[in-house]
All heavy atoms as TSV, in Angstrom:
chain	resi	resn	atom	element	x	y	z
A	1	MET	N	N	-14.972	7.061	9.975
A	1	MET	CA	C	-14.242	7.277	8.744
A	1	MET	C	C	-13.863	5.932	8.122
A	1	MET	O	O	-13.453	5.014	8.800
A	1	MET	CB	C	-12.969	8.076	9.032
A	1	MET	CG	C	-12.144	8.335	7.808
A	1	MET	SD	S	-10.769	9.423	8.178
A	1	MET	CE	C	-9.446	8.428	7.557
A	2	ASP	N	N	-14.017	5.846	6.830
A	2	ASP	CA	C	-13.639	4.636	6.102
A	2	ASP	C	C	-12.141	4.647	5.852
A	2	ASP	O	O	-11.563	5.688	5.558
A	2	ASP	CB	C	-14.364	4.555	4.768
A	2	ASP	CG	C	-15.872	4.437	4.926
A	2	ASP	OD1	O	-16.323	4.162	6.047
A	2	ASP	OD2	O	-16.580	4.620	3.933
A	3	THR	N	N	-11.528	3.497	6.000
A	3	THR	CA	C	-10.109	3.371	5.684
A	3	THR	C	C	-9.921	2.233	4.690
A	3	THR	O	O	-10.779	1.375	4.544
A	3	THR	CB	C	-9.252	3.094	6.931
A	3	THR	OG1	O	-9.676	1.873	7.530
A	3	THR	CG2	C	-9.351	4.220	7.935
A	4	GLN	N	N	-8.805	2.264	4.022
A	4	GLN	CA	C	-8.456	1.227	3.068
A	4	GLN	C	C	-7.091	0.663	3.443
A	4	GLN	O	O	-6.209	1.408	3.863
A	4	GLN	CB	C	-8.385	1.804	1.658
A	4	GLN	CG	C	-9.679	2.410	1.186
A	4	GLN	CD	C	-9.530	3.110	-0.152
A	4	GLN	OE1	O	-8.440	3.482	-0.554
A	4	GLN	NE2	N	-10.632	3.294	-0.842
A	5	VAL	N	N	-6.942	-0.640	3.292
A	5	VAL	CA	C	-5.655	-1.288	3.534
A	5	VAL	C	C	-5.213	-1.922	2.220
A	5	VAL	O	O	-5.897	-2.774	1.662
A	5	VAL	CB	C	-5.751	-2.364	4.638
A	5	VAL	CG1	C	-4.406	-3.052	4.815
A	5	VAL	CG2	C	-6.216	-1.754	5.946
A	6	TRP	N	N	-4.084	-1.443	1.714
A	6	TRP	CA	C	-3.509	-1.966	0.469
A	6	TRP	C	C	-2.332	-2.862	0.811
A	6	TRP	O	O	-1.536	-2.534	1.686
A	6	TRP	CB	C	-3.029	-0.817	-0.417
A	6	TRP	CG	C	-4.153	-0.004	-0.956
A	6	TRP	CD1	C	-4.679	1.118	-0.400
A	6	TRP	CD2	C	-4.907	-0.255	-2.128
A	6	TRP	NE1	N	-5.713	1.585	-1.163
A	6	TRP	CE2	C	-5.876	0.761	-2.238
A	6	TRP	CE3	C	-4.857	-1.240	-3.113
A	6	TRP	CZ2	C	-6.781	0.816	-3.293
A	6	TRP	CZ3	C	-5.762	-1.172	-4.160
A	6	TRP	CH2	C	-6.711	-0.157	-4.235
A	7	LYS	N	N	-2.223	-3.989	0.147
A	7	LYS	CA	C	-1.080	-4.887	0.302
A	7	LYS	C	C	-0.226	-4.787	-0.947
A	7	LYS	O	O	-0.734	-4.923	-2.060
A	7	LYS	CB	C	-1.525	-6.329	0.520
A	7	LYS	CG	C	-2.132	-6.562	1.870
A	7	LYS	CD	C	-2.377	-8.035	2.093
A	7	LYS	CE	C	-2.972	-8.244	3.477
A	7	LYS	NZ	N	-3.126	-9.666	3.779
A	8	PHE	N	N	1.052	-4.537	-0.738
A	8	PHE	CA	C	2.001	-4.416	-1.836
A	8	PHE	C	C	3.083	-5.478	-1.695
A	8	PHE	O	O	3.441	-5.868	-0.584
A	8	PHE	CB	C	2.683	-3.043	-1.825
A	8	PHE	CG	C	1.750	-1.901	-2.064
A	8	PHE	CD1	C	1.426	-1.032	-1.046
A	8	PHE	CD2	C	1.213	-1.675	-3.315
A	8	PHE	CE1	C	0.571	0.029	-1.263
A	8	PHE	CE2	C	0.365	-0.608	-3.547
A	8	PHE	CZ	C	0.039	0.248	-2.514
A	9	LYS	N	N	3.617	-5.913	-2.819
A	9	LYS	CA	C	4.759	-6.823	-2.841
A	9	LYS	C	C	5.925	-6.065	-3.445
A	9	LYS	O	O	5.851	-5.571	-4.572
A	9	LYS	CB	C	4.452	-8.065	-3.676
A	9	LYS	CG	C	5.593	-9.058	-3.699
A	9	LYS	CD	C	5.185	-10.314	-4.454
A	9	LYS	CE	C	6.308	-11.333	-4.414
A	9	LYS	NZ	N	5.928	-12.553	-5.129
A	10	CYS	N	N	7.016	-5.971	-2.689
A	10	CYS	CA	C	8.209	-5.277	-3.161
A	10	CYS	C	C	8.826	-6.084	-4.299
A	10	CYS	O	O	9.059	-7.285	-4.170
A	10	CYS	CB	C	9.211	-5.125	-2.018
A	10	CYS	SG	S	10.771	-4.353	-2.511
A	11	ARG	N	N	9.098	-5.427	-5.392
A	11	ARG	CA	C	9.695	-6.123	-6.539
A	11	ARG	C	C	11.196	-6.329	-6.365
A	11	ARG	O	O	11.814	-7.051	-7.121
A	11	ARG	CB	C	9.404	-5.363	-7.819
A	11	ARG	CG	C	7.927	-5.364	-8.162
A	11	ARG	CD	C	7.710	-4.846	-9.552
A	11	ARG	NE	N	6.311	-4.617	-9.821
A	11	ARG	CZ	C	5.564	-5.398	-10.592
A	11	ARG	NH1	N	6.083	-6.458	-11.145
A	11	ARG	NH2	N	4.307	-5.101	-10.807
A	12	SER	N	N	11.754	-5.709	-5.330
A	12	SER	CA	C	13.183	-5.868	-5.086
A	12	SER	C	C	13.467	-7.098	-4.223
A	12	SER	O	O	14.279	-7.942	-4.578
A	12	SER	CB	C	13.733	-4.611	-4.415
A	12	SER	OG	O	15.105	-4.743	-4.160
A	13	CYS	N	N	12.758	-7.206	-3.077
A	13	CYS	CA	C	13.049	-8.307	-2.150
A	13	CYS	C	C	11.906	-9.313	-2.007
A	13	CYS	O	O	12.087	-10.373	-1.427
A	13	CYS	CB	C	13.406	-7.750	-0.772
A	13	CYS	SG	S	12.010	-7.018	0.111
A	14	GLY	N	N	10.712	-8.981	-2.514
A	14	GLY	CA	C	9.584	-9.903	-2.435
A	14	GLY	C	C	8.758	-9.775	-1.168
A	14	GLY	O	O	7.781	-10.505	-0.999
A	15	GLU	N	N	9.111	-8.867	-0.266
A	15	GLU	CA	C	8.365	-8.665	0.973
A	15	GLU	C	C	6.959	-8.151	0.665
A	15	GLU	O	O	6.766	-7.300	-0.194
A	15	GLU	CB	C	9.087	-7.645	1.856
A	15	GLU	CG	C	8.352	-7.240	3.105
A	15	GLU	CD	C	8.338	-8.316	4.185
A	15	GLU	OE1	O	9.002	-9.356	4.020
A	15	GLU	OE2	O	7.652	-8.099	5.195
A	16	ILE	N	N	5.955	-8.692	1.368
A	16	ILE	CA	C	4.591	-8.194	1.264
A	16	ILE	C	C	4.323	-7.340	2.495
A	16	ILE	O	O	4.567	-7.766	3.622
A	16	ILE	CB	C	3.579	-9.343	1.160
A	16	ILE	CG1	C	3.798	-10.092	-0.152
A	16	ILE	CG2	C	2.147	-8.814	1.254
A	16	ILE	CD1	C	2.907	-11.299	-0.348
A	17	PHE	N	N	3.855	-6.111	2.267
A	17	PHE	CA	C	3.588	-5.200	3.372
A	17	PHE	C	C	2.293	-4.455	3.135
A	17	PHE	O	O	1.795	-4.387	2.020
A	17	PHE	CB	C	4.758	-4.230	3.577
A	17	PHE	CG	C	5.054	-3.340	2.395
A	17	PHE	CD1	C	4.521	-2.064	2.321
A	17	PHE	CD2	C	5.873	-3.783	1.371
A	17	PHE	CE1	C	4.804	-1.249	1.235
A	17	PHE	CE2	C	6.166	-2.969	0.291
A	17	PHE	CZ	C	5.625	-1.693	0.218
A	18	GLU	N	N	1.705	-3.933	4.223
A	18	GLU	CA	C	0.434	-3.238	4.165
A	18	GLU	C	C	0.621	-1.743	4.372
A	18	GLU	O	O	1.498	-1.319	5.117
A	18	GLU	CB	C	-0.508	-3.755	5.246
A	18	GLU	CG	C	-0.909	-5.192	5.079
A	18	GLU	CD	C	-1.882	-5.659	6.150
A	18	GLU	OE1	O	-2.083	-4.936	7.163
A	18	GLU	OE2	O	-2.440	-6.748	5.982
A	19	VAL	N	N	-0.242	-0.971	3.703
A	19	VAL	CA	C	-0.290	0.471	3.887
A	19	VAL	C	C	-1.747	0.841	4.108
A	19	VAL	O	O	-2.604	0.517	3.283
A	19	VAL	CB	C	0.265	1.223	2.657
A	19	VAL	CG1	C	0.139	2.726	2.858
A	19	VAL	CG2	C	1.702	0.833	2.392
A	20	GLU	N	N	-2.043	1.491	5.245
A	20	GLU	CA	C	-3.408	1.918	5.537
A	20	GLU	C	C	-3.573	3.368	5.114
A	20	GLU	O	O	-2.724	4.210	5.409
A	20	GLU	CB	C	-3.702	1.764	7.028
A	20	GLU	CG	C	-5.151	2.029	7.373
A	20	GLU	CD	C	-5.488	1.678	8.807
A	20	GLU	OE1	O	-4.944	0.688	9.334
A	20	GLU	OE2	O	-6.304	2.401	9.397
A	21	THR	N	N	-4.668	3.648	4.411
A	21	THR	CA	C	-4.931	4.996	3.915
A	21	THR	C	C	-6.364	5.395	4.220
A	21	THR	O	O	-7.197	4.553	4.544
A	21	THR	CB	C	-4.740	5.071	2.388
A	21	THR	OG1	O	-5.748	4.287	1.748
A	21	THR	CG2	C	-3.375	4.614	1.967
A	22	GLY	N	N	-6.629	6.662	4.069
A	22	GLY	CA	C	-7.995	7.144	4.140
A	22	GLY	C	C	-8.691	6.864	2.821
A	22	GLY	O	O	-8.048	6.676	1.787
A	23	ALA	N	N	-10.009	6.834	2.858
A	23	ALA	CA	C	-10.773	6.597	1.638
A	23	ALA	C	C	-10.480	7.705	0.631
A	23	ALA	O	O	-10.334	8.867	0.990
A	23	ALA	CB	C	-12.263	6.547	1.956
A	24	GLY	N	N	-10.332	7.329	-0.616
A	24	GLY	CA	C	-10.117	8.305	-1.670
A	24	GLY	C	C	-8.659	8.518	-2.046
A	24	GLY	O	O	-8.374	9.157	-3.044
A	25	GLN	N	N	-7.709	8.009	-1.259
A	25	GLN	CA	C	-6.305	8.146	-1.639
A	25	GLN	C	C	-5.999	7.170	-2.769
A	25	GLN	O	O	-6.564	6.091	-2.851
A	25	GLN	CB	C	-5.382	7.893	-0.457
A	25	GLN	CG	C	-5.357	9.042	0.516
A	25	GLN	CD	C	-4.326	8.817	1.605
A	25	GLN	OE1	O	-4.409	7.842	2.326
A	25	GLN	NE2	N	-3.383	9.724	1.714
A	26	ASN	N	N	-5.081	7.547	-3.614
A	26	ASN	CA	C	-4.779	6.787	-4.810
A	26	ASN	C	C	-3.727	5.721	-4.537
A	26	ASN	O	O	-2.609	6.036	-4.148
A	26	ASN	CB	C	-4.298	7.759	-5.900
A	26	ASN	CG	C	-4.202	7.108	-7.247
A	26	ASN	OD1	O	-4.078	5.892	-7.370
A	26	ASN	ND2	N	-4.250	7.919	-8.280
A	27	ASN	N	N	-4.083	4.453	-4.775
A	27	ASN	CA	C	-3.142	3.359	-4.530
A	27	ASN	C	C	-1.971	3.372	-5.496
A	27	ASN	O	O	-0.888	2.930	-5.177
A	27	ASN	CB	C	-3.847	2.013	-4.580
A	27	ASN	CG	C	-4.283	1.635	-5.976
A	27	ASN	OD1	O	-4.808	2.459	-6.720
A	27	ASN	ND2	N	-4.076	0.395	-6.340
A	28	VAL	N	N	-2.158	3.889	-6.702
A	28	VAL	CA	C	-1.062	3.946	-7.672
A	28	VAL	C	C	0.024	4.888	-7.167
A	28	VAL	O	O	1.213	4.594	-7.276
A	28	VAL	CB	C	-1.577	4.373	-9.066
A	28	VAL	CG1	C	-0.429	4.565	-10.037
A	28	VAL	CG2	C	-2.559	3.342	-9.598
A	29	ASP	N	N	-0.371	6.004	-6.585
A	29	ASP	CA	C	0.609	6.922	-6.006
A	29	ASP	C	C	1.389	6.246	-4.887
A	29	ASP	O	O	2.597	6.424	-4.762
A	29	ASP	CB	C	-0.065	8.182	-5.471
A	29	ASP	CG	C	-0.590	9.073	-6.582
A	29	ASP	OD1	O	-0.122	8.938	-7.726
A	29	ASP	OD2	O	-1.473	9.904	-6.297
A	30	LEU	N	N	0.710	5.455	-4.058
A	30	LEU	CA	C	1.399	4.741	-2.978
A	30	LEU	C	C	2.392	3.728	-3.539
A	30	LEU	O	O	3.498	3.584	-3.029
A	30	LEU	CB	C	0.387	4.022	-2.085
A	30	LEU	CG	C	-0.510	4.904	-1.240
A	30	LEU	CD1	C	-1.578	4.063	-0.555
A	30	LEU	CD2	C	0.302	5.657	-0.209
A	31	ALA	N	N	1.978	3.011	-4.582
A	31	ALA	CA	C	2.854	2.002	-5.181
A	31	ALA	C	C	4.097	2.633	-5.780
A	31	ALA	O	O	5.146	2.010	-5.866
A	31	ALA	CB	C	2.100	1.207	-6.248
A	32	LYS	N	N	3.995	3.888	-6.186
A	32	LYS	CA	C	5.135	4.589	-6.772
A	32	LYS	C	C	6.038	5.227	-5.719
A	32	LYS	O	O	7.205	5.477	-5.982
A	32	LYS	CB	C	4.634	5.708	-7.687
A	32	LYS	CG	C	3.967	5.253	-8.939
A	32	LYS	CD	C	3.503	6.478	-9.718
A	32	LYS	CE	C	2.715	6.137	-10.943
A	32	LYS	NZ	N	2.247	7.334	-11.649
A	33	GLN	N	N	5.503	5.521	-4.528
A	33	GLN	CA	C	6.224	6.352	-3.557
A	33	GLN	C	C	6.670	5.636	-2.288
A	33	GLN	O	O	7.661	6.007	-1.687
A	33	GLN	CB	C	5.350	7.535	-3.153
A	33	GLN	CG	C	5.014	8.436	-4.302
A	33	GLN	CD	C	3.954	9.464	-3.932
A	33	GLN	OE1	O	3.455	9.476	-2.816
A	33	GLN	NE2	N	3.619	10.310	-4.867
A	34	LYS	N	N	5.941	4.648	-1.829
A	34	LYS	CA	C	6.202	4.034	-0.524
A	34	LYS	C	C	7.427	3.123	-0.568
A	34	LYS	O	O	7.458	2.161	-1.340
A	34	LYS	CB	C	4.966	3.228	-0.099
A	34	LYS	CG	C	5.058	2.602	1.254
A	34	LYS	CD	C	4.900	3.610	2.336
A	34	LYS	CE	C	4.894	2.914	3.692
A	34	LYS	NZ	N	5.047	3.841	4.767
A	35	PRO	N	N	8.448	3.390	0.242
A	35	PRO	CA	C	9.600	2.478	0.274
A	35	PRO	C	C	9.245	1.179	0.998
A	35	PRO	O	O	8.371	1.146	1.850
A	35	PRO	CB	C	10.657	3.264	1.045
A	35	PRO	CG	C	9.894	4.235	1.865
A	35	PRO	CD	C	8.641	4.549	1.112
A	36	CYS	N	N	9.926	0.128	0.655
A	36	CYS	CA	C	9.723	-1.173	1.296
A	36	CYS	C	C	10.208	-1.095	2.745
A	36	CYS	O	O	11.325	-0.638	2.995
A	36	CYS	CB	C	10.489	-2.248	0.539
A	36	CYS	SG	S	10.429	-3.875	1.316
A	37	PRO	N	N	9.413	-1.558	3.722
A	37	PRO	CA	C	9.857	-1.518	5.115
A	37	PRO	C	C	10.991	-2.501	5.435
A	37	PRO	O	O	11.695	-2.321	6.413
A	37	PRO	CB	C	8.596	-1.849	5.911
A	37	PRO	CG	C	7.692	-2.542	4.965
A	37	PRO	CD	C	8.047	-2.050	3.594
A	38	LEU	N	N	11.183	-3.529	4.611
A	38	LEU	CA	C	12.231	-4.515	4.885
A	38	LEU	C	C	13.573	-4.103	4.278
A	38	LEU	O	O	14.571	-4.006	4.975
A	38	LEU	CB	C	11.828	-5.895	4.356
A	38	LEU	CG	C	12.829	-7.009	4.601
A	38	LEU	CD1	C	12.947	-7.297	6.092
A	38	LEU	CD2	C	12.421	-8.273	3.867
A	39	CYS	N	N	13.577	-3.820	2.971
A	39	CYS	CA	C	14.854	-3.532	2.303
A	39	CYS	C	C	15.045	-2.043	1.996
A	39	CYS	O	O	16.081	-1.662	1.475
A	39	CYS	CB	C	14.979	-4.350	1.021
A	39	CYS	SG	S	13.888	-3.834	-0.315
A	40	SER	N	N	14.027	-1.231	2.282
A	40	SER	CA	C	14.055	0.227	2.069
A	40	SER	C	C	14.216	0.618	0.601
A	40	SER	O	O	14.615	1.740	0.304
A	40	SER	CB	C	15.153	0.891	2.910
A	40	SER	OG	O	14.929	0.643	4.269
A	41	ALA	N	N	13.928	-0.304	-0.310
A	41	ALA	CA	C	14.031	0.007	-1.733
A	41	ALA	C	C	12.976	1.032	-2.121
A	41	ALA	O	O	11.812	0.890	-1.780
A	41	ALA	CB	C	13.856	-1.256	-2.570
A	42	GLU	N	N	13.403	2.066	-2.814
A	42	GLU	CA	C	12.498	3.090	-3.311
A	42	GLU	C	C	11.975	2.641	-4.673
A	42	GLU	O	O	12.760	2.355	-5.569
A	42	GLU	CB	C	13.230	4.424	-3.465
A	42	GLU	CG	C	13.672	5.045	-2.159
A	42	GLU	CD	C	12.559	5.781	-1.449
A	42	GLU	OE1	O	11.530	6.083	-2.082
A	42	GLU	OE2	O	12.724	6.046	-0.253
A	43	PRO	N	N	10.667	2.567	-4.869
A	43	PRO	CA	C	10.146	2.176	-6.173
A	43	PRO	C	C	10.317	3.284	-7.195
A	43	PRO	O	O	10.479	4.451	-6.848
A	43	PRO	CB	C	8.663	1.926	-5.893
A	43	PRO	CG	C	8.359	2.760	-4.697
A	43	PRO	CD	C	9.622	2.810	-3.891
A	44	GLY	N	N	10.303	2.901	-8.456
A	44	GLY	CA	C	10.347	3.890	-9.520
A	44	GLY	C	C	11.632	3.917	-10.314
A	44	GLY	O	O	11.721	4.591	-11.322
A	45	SER	N	N	12.643	3.187	-9.885
A	45	SER	CA	C	13.891	3.154	-10.661
A	45	SER	C	C	13.836	2.002	-11.663
A	45	SER	O	O	12.950	1.154	-11.612
A	45	SER	CB	C	15.088	2.980	-9.729
A	45	SER	OG	O	15.062	1.707	-9.132
A	46	ILE	N	N	14.786	1.951	-12.536
A	46	ILE	CA	C	14.851	0.860	-13.515
A	46	ILE	C	C	15.058	-0.477	-12.810
A	46	ILE	O	O	14.461	-1.487	-13.167
A	46	ILE	CB	C	15.980	1.108	-14.535
A	46	ILE	CG1	C	15.625	2.316	-15.397
A	46	ILE	CG2	C	16.226	-0.122	-15.405
A	46	ILE	CD1	C	16.725	2.773	-16.314
A	47	ASP	N	N	15.877	-0.491	-11.760
A	47	ASP	CA	C	16.147	-1.723	-11.025
A	47	ASP	C	C	14.978	-2.155	-10.154
A	47	ASP	O	O	14.846	-3.323	-9.825
A	47	ASP	CB	C	17.378	-1.555	-10.137
A	47	ASP	CG	C	18.640	-1.309	-10.949
A	47	ASP	OD1	O	18.682	-1.745	-12.120
A	47	ASP	OD2	O	19.568	-0.669	-10.432
A	48	ASN	N	N	14.149	-1.208	-9.736
A	48	ASN	CA	C	13.037	-1.516	-8.834
A	48	ASN	C	C	11.790	-0.755	-9.278
A	48	ASN	O	O	11.527	0.338	-8.811
A	48	ASN	CB	C	13.398	-1.149	-7.388
A	48	ASN	CG	C	12.363	-1.631	-6.406
A	48	ASN	OD1	O	11.725	-2.649	-6.624
A	48	ASN	ND2	N	12.167	-0.902	-5.341
A	49	PRO	N	N	10.998	-1.332	-10.200
A	49	PRO	CA	C	9.770	-0.652	-10.626
A	49	PRO	C	C	8.745	-0.610	-9.497
A	49	PRO	O	O	9.014	-1.085	-8.396
A	49	PRO	CB	C	9.285	-1.513	-11.792
A	49	PRO	CG	C	9.891	-2.848	-11.568
A	49	PRO	CD	C	11.186	-2.613	-10.841
A	50	TRP	N	N	7.590	-0.063	-9.753
A	50	TRP	CA	C	6.542	0.070	-8.736
A	50	TRP	C	C	6.303	-1.244	-8.024
A	50	TRP	O	O	6.443	-2.317	-8.595
A	50	TRP	CB	C	5.232	0.473	-9.360
A	50	TRP	CG	C	5.229	1.715	-10.177
A	50	TRP	CD1	C	6.234	2.636	-10.297
A	50	TRP	CD2	C	4.181	2.165	-11.007
A	50	TRP	NE1	N	5.863	3.635	-11.147
A	50	TRP	CE2	C	4.599	3.373	-11.595
A	50	TRP	CE3	C	2.919	1.676	-11.307
A	50	TRP	CZ2	C	3.797	4.087	-12.464
A	50	TRP	CZ3	C	2.131	2.392	-12.169
A	50	TRP	CH2	C	2.562	3.586	-12.731
A	51	HIS	N	N	5.900	-1.156	-6.758
A	51	HIS	CA	C	5.504	-2.354	-6.020
A	51	HIS	C	C	4.242	-2.936	-6.668
A	51	HIS	O	O	3.422	-2.211	-7.199
A	51	HIS	CB	C	5.193	-2.017	-4.565
A	51	HIS	CG	C	6.331	-1.408	-3.813
A	51	HIS	ND1	N	7.580	-1.983	-3.735
A	51	HIS	CD2	C	6.409	-0.260	-3.092
A	51	HIS	CE1	C	8.365	-1.224	-2.995
A	51	HIS	NE2	N	7.681	-0.173	-2.601
A	52	GLN	N	N	4.095	-4.224	-6.582
A	52	GLN	CA	C	2.939	-4.907	-7.142
A	52	GLN	C	C	1.809	-4.911	-6.115
A	52	GLN	O	O	2.030	-5.253	-4.947
A	52	GLN	CB	C	3.310	-6.341	-7.507
A	52	GLN	CG	C	2.175	-7.150	-8.065
A	52	GLN	CD	C	2.600	-8.577	-8.344
A	52	GLN	OE1	O	3.719	-8.987	-8.067
A	52	GLN	NE2	N	1.694	-9.342	-8.888
A	53	VAL	N	N	0.599	-4.541	-6.509
A	53	VAL	CA	C	-0.559	-4.612	-5.624
A	53	VAL	C	C	-0.993	-6.067	-5.549
A	53	VAL	O	O	-1.250	-6.699	-6.568
A	53	VAL	CB	C	-1.715	-3.735	-6.139
A	53	VAL	CG1	C	-2.949	-3.900	-5.255
A	53	VAL	CG2	C	-1.302	-2.283	-6.202
A	54	VAL	N	N	-1.070	-6.616	-4.323
A	54	VAL	CA	C	-1.463	-8.018	-4.166
A	54	VAL	C	C	-2.701	-8.181	-3.302
A	54	VAL	O	O	-3.194	-9.290	-3.137
A	54	VAL	CB	C	-0.302	-8.877	-3.596
A	54	VAL	CG1	C	0.831	-8.973	-4.584
A	54	VAL	CG2	C	0.173	-8.359	-2.263
A	55	GLY	N	N	-3.226	-7.090	-2.748
A	55	GLY	CA	C	-4.424	-7.208	-1.936
A	55	GLY	C	C	-5.014	-5.866	-1.570
A	55	GLY	O	O	-4.346	-4.831	-1.624
A	56	PHE	N	N	-6.299	-5.894	-1.203
A	56	PHE	CA	C	-7.009	-4.684	-0.817
A	56	PHE	C	C	-8.107	-5.056	0.159
A	56	PHE	O	O	-8.741	-6.102	0.028
A	56	PHE	CB	C	-7.631	-4.014	-2.050
A	56	PHE	CG	C	-8.598	-2.918	-1.700
A	56	PHE	CD1	C	-8.130	-1.688	-1.300
A	56	PHE	CD2	C	-9.958	-3.134	-1.752
A	56	PHE	CE1	C	-9.015	-0.668	-0.965
A	56	PHE	CE2	C	-10.846	-2.125	-1.419
A	56	PHE	CZ	C	-10.363	-0.892	-1.032
A	57	GLN	N	N	-8.328	-4.198	1.158
A	57	GLN	CA	C	-9.423	-4.396	2.098
A	57	GLN	C	C	-9.968	-3.030	2.468
A	57	GLN	O	O	-9.207	-2.098	2.738
A	57	GLN	CB	C	-8.930	-5.119	3.350
A	57	GLN	CG	C	-10.015	-5.350	4.372
A	57	GLN	CD	C	-9.482	-6.046	5.609
A	57	GLN	OE1	O	-8.292	-6.050	5.866
A	57	GLN	NE2	N	-10.362	-6.607	6.387
A	58	SER	N	N	-11.284	-2.908	2.467
A	58	SER	CA	C	-11.927	-1.669	2.878
A	58	SER	C	C	-12.510	-1.884	4.261
A	58	SER	O	O	-13.150	-2.905	4.527
A	58	SER	CB	C	-13.045	-1.298	1.891
A	58	SER	OG	O	-13.671	-0.112	2.299
A	59	ARG	N	N	-12.251	-0.942	5.137
A	59	ARG	CA	C	-12.785	-1.025	6.506
A	59	ARG	C	C	-13.730	0.149	6.717
A	59	ARG	O	O	-13.315	1.289	6.696
A	59	ARG	CB	C	-11.658	-0.974	7.519
A	59	ARG	CG	C	-10.734	-2.158	7.414
A	59	ARG	CD	C	-9.650	-2.094	8.439
A	59	ARG	NE	N	-8.744	-3.223	8.280
A	59	ARG	CZ	C	-7.523	-3.274	8.756
A	59	ARG	NH1	N	-7.026	-2.241	9.417
A	59	ARG	NH2	N	-6.756	-4.330	8.574
A	60	ARG	N	N	-14.961	-0.161	6.921
A	60	ARG	CA	C	-15.976	0.872	7.101
A	60	ARG	C	C	-16.273	1.025	8.592
A	60	ARG	O	O	-16.527	0.043	9.288
A	60	ARG	CB	C	-17.246	0.524	6.358
A	60	ARG	CG	C	-18.321	1.568	6.507
A	60	ARG	CD	C	-19.373	1.378	5.507
A	60	ARG	NE	N	-18.795	1.760	4.229
A	60	ARG	CZ	C	-19.483	1.916	3.132
A	60	ARG	NH1	N	-20.761	1.727	3.130
A	60	ARG	NH2	N	-18.896	2.275	2.015
A	61	ALA	N	N	-16.255	2.238	9.062
A	61	ALA	CA	C	-16.562	2.521	10.458
A	61	ALA	C	C	-18.071	2.376	10.672
A	61	ALA	O	O	-18.863	2.605	9.762
A	61	ALA	CB	C	-16.118	3.935	10.819
A	62	ALA	N	N	-18.450	2.006	11.872
A	62	ALA	CA	C	-19.879	1.892	12.205
A	62	ALA	C	C	-20.528	3.260	12.062
A	62	ALA	O	O	-19.935	4.279	12.425
A	62	ALA	CB	C	-20.034	1.377	13.630
A	63	PRO	N	N	-21.754	3.304	11.530
A	63	PRO	CA	C	-22.411	4.608	11.333
A	63	PRO	C	C	-22.824	5.284	12.639
A	63	PRO	O	O	-23.135	6.455	12.665
A	63	PRO	CB	C	-23.624	4.254	10.477
A	63	PRO	CG	C	-23.869	2.821	10.736
A	63	PRO	CD	C	-22.533	2.205	11.048
A	64	TYR	N	N	-22.816	4.527	13.717
A	64	TYR	CA	C	-23.208	5.089	15.017
A	64	TYR	C	C	-22.453	4.371	16.127
A	64	TYR	O	O	-21.978	3.257	15.933
A	64	TYR	CB	C	-24.717	4.967	15.240
A	64	TYR	CG	C	-25.213	3.542	15.045
A	64	TYR	CD1	C	-25.178	2.613	16.077
A	64	TYR	CD2	C	-25.687	3.115	13.803
A	64	TYR	CE1	C	-25.590	1.325	15.889
A	64	TYR	CE2	C	-26.114	1.819	13.613
A	64	TYR	CZ	C	-26.073	0.930	14.663
A	64	TYR	OH	O	-26.490	-0.366	14.468
A	65	LYS	N	N	-22.357	4.995	17.261
A	65	LYS	CA	C	-21.687	4.354	18.398
A	65	LYS	C	C	-22.678	3.544	19.200
A	65	LYS	O	O	-23.820	3.940	19.379
A	65	LYS	CB	C	-21.032	5.422	19.278
A	65	LYS	CG	C	-19.908	6.124	18.578
A	65	LYS	CD	C	-19.202	7.063	19.509
A	65	LYS	CE	C	-18.056	7.718	18.764
A	65	LYS	NZ	N	-17.238	8.529	19.626
A	66	MET	N	N	-22.225	2.415	19.683
A	66	MET	CA	C	-23.098	1.549	20.494
A	66	MET	C	C	-22.829	1.779	21.955
A	66	MET	O	O	-21.811	2.103	22.388
A	66	MET	CB	C	-22.865	0.103	20.128
A	66	MET	CG	C	-23.245	-0.164	18.687
A	66	MET	SD	S	-23.023	-1.861	18.219
A	66	MET	CE	C	-24.538	-2.538	18.839
């Protein structure tokens, strides 16, 4: 199974954190919903808008086992 790793920067405290998802999940939804692991700030308020996307990595599983 392919997975994706998104890196977000919290707009409240500046912490950069990773969220691993399955292929096809929407990163915009994650940026709107995922709380910061350091300061627990919930994105989406006037004081704390969505987290900023700062990185992405796709991890593809081997098509066969060795």
